[in-house]
N, C-alpha and C positions, 0 to 999 in steps of 0.2 A: 491555952488550947486554941488552935487556929479555927477559923470559921468552918472549914470543910470537915475537920475532925468532930467539931461540935454538932454539925448537921448530921453526920453519920451516927453519932450517939443518939441524937433526937429521933432519927428515923428508926434506929434499932429499938428504941423504947416504944415507938408507935407500933412497930411490928410485934413486939412482945405483948402489947396490950390488945392488938387485933391482928392475928396472923393472916387474916384474909384480906388485908389492906394492900391491894396490888399497887396503888399509887406510892405507898411508902417504899416498897421494894424497887419500884421504878426510879424513884428519886434517889434512893441510896445507891442504886446501880449507876446512875448518871454521875454521881460524885466519885464513886470508885473508878469509873471509866476516865474521868477527868484527871485522876491521879495515876493513870496508867496501871491500875490494879485490875487488869482485865478478867482474871479468873473470878475474883469477887464480884465484879460487875456482871459477868455472864451468869453466875449463880443467882444473883438477884433478878436479872431479866428472865431467867428460866422460871423462877417462882412467880413473877408477874404474869408470864405467859400461861403458866399452869392455872393460875386463878382466872385469868381472862385471855383465852386463846386468840381472841379477835383484836387484841391490842396491837395495832400496826406499829405504833411507836416503840413498843417493847421489842418487836422483831427487828426494826431498823437499828435500835440501840444495841441489841445483842450482836447484830451483824457488824456494826462498826467496832465493837469490842473484839469480835473474831478477826476483823481486818487488822486491828492493833497487834494481834498475835500472829499476823501473816497467815491466817487460815482463810484464804480468800474464797474458796469454794463454799465454806460454811457461811461466810459473810454474804455472798451473792444469793445463796439459798434463802437466807433470812430476808433480804431485800425483795426477793421474788415473792415470798409469802406475804410481806407487807403490801406489795402491789396487788396481789390477789385479793387481799382483804379490803383494801381501799384503792381501787384503780386510779382515782383522781388525786390521791395524796402524793404530790410531786416529790416529797422528801424521800420516798422509796427510790425514785429514779435518780435523783441527784446523789443520793448516798451510794447507790449501785454504780453510778458513773465514776464516783471517786474510787471505789474499790477496783473497778476495771482499769482505771488510770494507774492506780498503784501497782496493779498486777501487770501492767504493760499492754493491756488489750485496748488499744486506743480506738479502734473501730466501734467496739461495743460501748465504750465510754461516750463517743460522739452520738451513738444511737439514743442513749439515755438522756444526754443533754438535749437533743432535739425533741425527744418525747416530753421532757419537763417543760421546755420552752413552748411546745404546742399546747400545753395545758395552762399556759400563762405565767409560768415561773420565770423570774429573772435569775439566771445562773450567775454565781459569783464571777465577776470579771477577771479576778486573779486566777481562778481555776481555769477559766476559758483560755487565758493567755498561756498558762502552763501547758494545757492540753494542745493548743496550737503549736507551741514550740516543740513539745515532745513528739507529737504525731506528724509534724511536717505538713499539716493541713490547716486550712482556714476555717473550714466548717465540716 
């Protein structure tokens, strides 16, 4: 059994023992997402959010899973909710920038990059280079 499959099994057991364990849903959802099993990931993030609606990382993670399914409006809505919950958590902005970039809305991607940078985050240089190339802008 590979490590991810074993981890899924372990988190499933933890959920069986304590169905209110939002962290177990969150962790299992992250593994599903890393395996491109977006529907399963979204189901787990939904449960984590049901247990703890103010979990900004669950909203971000669900949003990135929606982006994996090319459901960009849902992805952006989840990043917006995460930013509303934790306005200084820059992962909401960098994740939303990635979604906007993937969607082809480069101006909004730049806005989020600048917002994250203004809050002290170092944005991935490879992402910035890709955004410069695709948008035809330097900043």
